[in-house]
Backbone as a chain_set.jsonl record, in Angstrom:
{"seq": "MIAHVGDRIVVKGKHVGDGNKAGIITELRHQDGTPPYEVRWDDGHTGLIFPGPETHLEATSR", "coords": {"N": [[23.135, 108.64, 129.723], [21.699, 105.534, 129.952], [18.827, 103.684, 129.657], [16.263, 101.232, 130.481], [13.061, 99.844, 129.726], [10.975, 99.709, 132.52], [12.879, 100.402, 134.392], [13.491, 102.4, 137.277], [13.198, 105.853, 137.678], [14.597, 108.677, 139.218], [14.211, 111.966, 140.26], [15.886, 114.44, 141.842], [14.858, 116.933, 144.202], [15.119, 120.422, 143.492], [15.277, 122.621, 145.15], [15.546, 123.714, 148.583], [13.605, 121.795, 150.709], [12.081, 120.732, 148.678], [10.779, 117.678, 147.559], [11.835, 114.423, 146.329], [11.083, 113.257, 143.013], [9.673, 110.458, 141.558], [9.437, 107.658, 139.299], [8.394, 105.099, 136.923], [9.98, 103.963, 134.014], [8.248, 103.699, 131.077], [8.339, 103.647, 128.345], [10.675, 103.735, 125.683], [12.139, 106.137, 123.553], [14.184, 105.842, 121.836], [15.941, 103.121, 120.485], [18.434, 102.507, 121.527], [18.364, 103.153, 124.187], [18.772, 105.743, 125.048], [17.841, 109.091, 126.198], [14.882, 110.893, 125.08], [12.587, 109.748, 127.716], [9.517, 108.043, 128.287], [7.557, 108.307, 131.11], [5.823, 106.898, 133.878], [4.794, 108.476, 136.546], [5.023, 108.28, 140.162], [2.79, 109.515, 141.24], [0.825, 108.949, 139.46], [0.601, 110.367, 137.106], [1.66, 110.717, 133.662], [4.472, 111.324, 131.536], [6.895, 112.903, 129.358], [10.379, 112.828, 129.649], [13.483, 114.504, 129.649], [16.249, 113.704, 131.018], [18.162, 115.438, 133.499], [21.155, 116.606, 135.268], [20.382, 116.202, 137.891], [19.145, 113.813, 138.053], [18.764, 110.286, 138.465], [19.082, 106.755, 137.727], [17.483, 103.755, 138.805], [18.146, 100.692, 138.231], [16.234, 97.888, 137.114], [16.328, 94.428, 137.932], [17.524, 92.339, 135.425]], "CA": [[22.26, 107.819, 130.512], [21.087, 104.451, 129.196], [17.754, 103.113, 130.474], [15.44, 100.157, 129.941], [11.676, 99.87, 130.208], [10.874, 99.113, 133.85], [13.804, 101.061, 135.313], [12.942, 103.486, 138.087], [13.935, 107.105, 137.495], [14.407, 109.562, 140.372], [14.659, 113.343, 140.059], [16.045, 115.111, 143.136], [14.332, 118.288, 144.299], [16.138, 121.44, 143.203], [15.286, 123.65, 146.185], [15.385, 123.235, 149.947], [12.226, 121.443, 151.011], [11.492, 119.975, 147.576], [10.972, 116.24, 147.646], [12.213, 113.749, 145.096], [10.003, 112.795, 142.151], [10.112, 109.164, 141.045], [8.49, 106.94, 138.458], [8.865, 103.947, 136.16], [10.085, 104.19, 132.576], [7.285, 102.843, 130.393], [8.607, 103.617, 126.907], [11.898, 104.365, 125.187], [11.956, 106.77, 122.255], [15.316, 105.403, 121.025], [16.243, 101.716, 120.773], [19.695, 102.37, 122.261], [18.134, 103.469, 125.597], [19.077, 107.134, 125.376], [16.657, 109.926, 126.38], [13.95, 111.051, 126.199], [11.861, 108.582, 128.21], [8.132, 108.185, 128.746], [7.577, 107.87, 132.511], [4.612, 106.92, 134.702], [5.247, 108.958, 137.855], [4.372, 107.647, 141.312], [1.5, 110.157, 141.514], [-0.128, 108.495, 138.456], [0.73, 111.122, 135.857], [2.675, 110.259, 132.721], [5.086, 112.421, 130.811], [8.161, 112.718, 128.67], [11.458, 113.479, 130.399], [14.856, 114.594, 129.177], [16.895, 113.775, 132.335], [19.266, 116.352, 133.746], [22.163, 116.129, 136.213], [19.765, 115.881, 139.186], [18.381, 112.601, 137.823], [19.501, 109.02, 138.414], [18.291, 105.557, 137.451], [17.591, 102.564, 139.642], [17.888, 99.642, 137.245], [15.568, 96.665, 137.537], [17.141, 93.246, 137.614], [17.159, 91.817, 134.11]], "C": [[21.602, 106.797, 129.578], [20.074, 103.764, 130.114], [17.068, 101.973, 129.727], [14.026, 100.336, 130.473], [11.633, 99.113, 131.533], [11.835, 99.696, 134.859], [13.074, 102.169, 136.06], [13.827, 104.71, 137.89], [13.574, 108.035, 138.648], [15.006, 110.922, 140.051], [14.699, 114.013, 141.427], [15.428, 116.501, 143.082], [15.445, 119.311, 144.121], [16.289, 122.473, 144.308], [15.117, 123.011, 147.555], [13.909, 122.968, 150.202], [11.517, 120.701, 149.89], [11.767, 118.49, 147.803], [11.46, 115.686, 146.315], [10.958, 113.362, 144.335], [10.498, 111.509, 141.51], [9.012, 108.527, 140.209], [9.169, 105.799, 137.73], [8.894, 104.306, 134.675], [9.183, 103.182, 131.87], [7.541, 102.72, 128.903], [9.912, 104.325, 126.601], [11.606, 104.964, 123.829], [13.065, 106.373, 121.286], [15.681, 103.983, 121.436], [17.526, 101.532, 121.574], [19.572, 102.766, 123.737], [18.476, 104.881, 126.011], [17.789, 107.954, 125.494], [16.122, 110.464, 125.064], [13.245, 109.733, 126.539], [10.428, 108.962, 128.546], [8.084, 107.562, 130.145], [6.175, 107.923, 133.102], [5.09, 107.249, 136.118], [4.443, 108.296, 138.967], [3.014, 108.263, 141.634], [0.442, 109.798, 140.459], [-0.061, 109.229, 137.133], [1.769, 110.474, 134.95], [3.247, 111.46, 131.998], [6.404, 112.025, 130.191], [9.233, 113.469, 129.446], [12.768, 113.397, 129.619], [15.682, 114.768, 130.454], [18.062, 114.752, 132.378], [20.213, 115.788, 134.794], [21.594, 115.758, 137.586], [18.987, 114.566, 139.137], [19.281, 111.368, 137.867], [18.526, 107.869, 138.178], [18.537, 104.512, 138.525], [17.171, 101.414, 138.742], [17.143, 98.458, 137.879], [16.489, 95.503, 137.218], [16.631, 92.655, 136.304], [17.505, 90.365, 134.005]], "O": [[21.027, 107.155, 128.551], [20.418, 103.318, 131.208], [17.26, 101.777, 128.527], [13.822, 100.91, 131.542], [12.183, 98.019, 131.654], [11.646, 99.518, 136.062], [12.154, 102.793, 135.53], [15.054, 104.614, 137.932], [12.406, 108.169, 139.011], [16.156, 111.023, 139.625], [13.672, 114.139, 142.093], [15.467, 117.168, 142.047], [16.577, 119.089, 144.549], [17.323, 123.134, 144.397], [14.605, 121.898, 147.67], [13.063, 123.823, 149.938], [10.466, 120.101, 150.116], [12.869, 118.108, 148.195], [11.493, 116.391, 145.306], [9.899, 113.161, 144.929], [11.607, 111.464, 140.978], [7.827, 108.811, 140.382], [10.365, 105.56, 137.897], [7.943, 104.884, 134.149], [9.331, 101.971, 132.039], [7.03, 101.805, 128.257], [10.221, 105.37, 127.173], [10.894, 104.358, 123.028], [12.927, 106.535, 120.074], [15.724, 103.68, 122.628], [17.694, 100.507, 122.235], [20.562, 102.721, 124.468], [18.473, 105.194, 127.202], [16.757, 107.56, 124.952], [16.829, 110.485, 124.056], [13.29, 108.76, 125.786], [10.16, 110.063, 129.028], [8.519, 106.426, 130.339], [5.427, 108.871, 132.86], [5.702, 106.422, 136.794], [3.331, 107.814, 138.747], [2.17, 107.602, 142.24], [-0.693, 110.268, 140.532], [-0.611, 108.759, 136.137], [2.656, 109.764, 135.424], [2.586, 112.489, 131.863], [6.952, 110.957, 130.464], [9.026, 114.612, 129.855], [13.105, 112.374, 129.023], [15.807, 115.893, 130.936], [18.837, 114.873, 131.429], [20.096, 114.622, 135.171], [22.258, 115.071, 138.361], [18.254, 114.241, 140.071], [20.41, 111.392, 137.376], [17.321, 107.993, 138.397], [19.632, 104.395, 139.075], [15.981, 101.191, 138.519], [17.394, 98.087, 139.026], [17.334, 95.598, 136.328], [15.425, 92.496, 136.117], [17.271, 89.748, 132.966]]}, "num_chains": 1, "name": "protein.A"}
């Protein structure tokens, strides 16, 4: 997975009834765009994520 600052990241819920979790990538830890990523989640929290198979990116137009 290769990301850029400003891309939207979405993590699908793992269990029935779980909603998706989404946020904006605010910082890259590696210049080549590989994980981990610092994310500001839609609920206002920030955190570091190592994306798994349930995760996808929605790229911003560059």
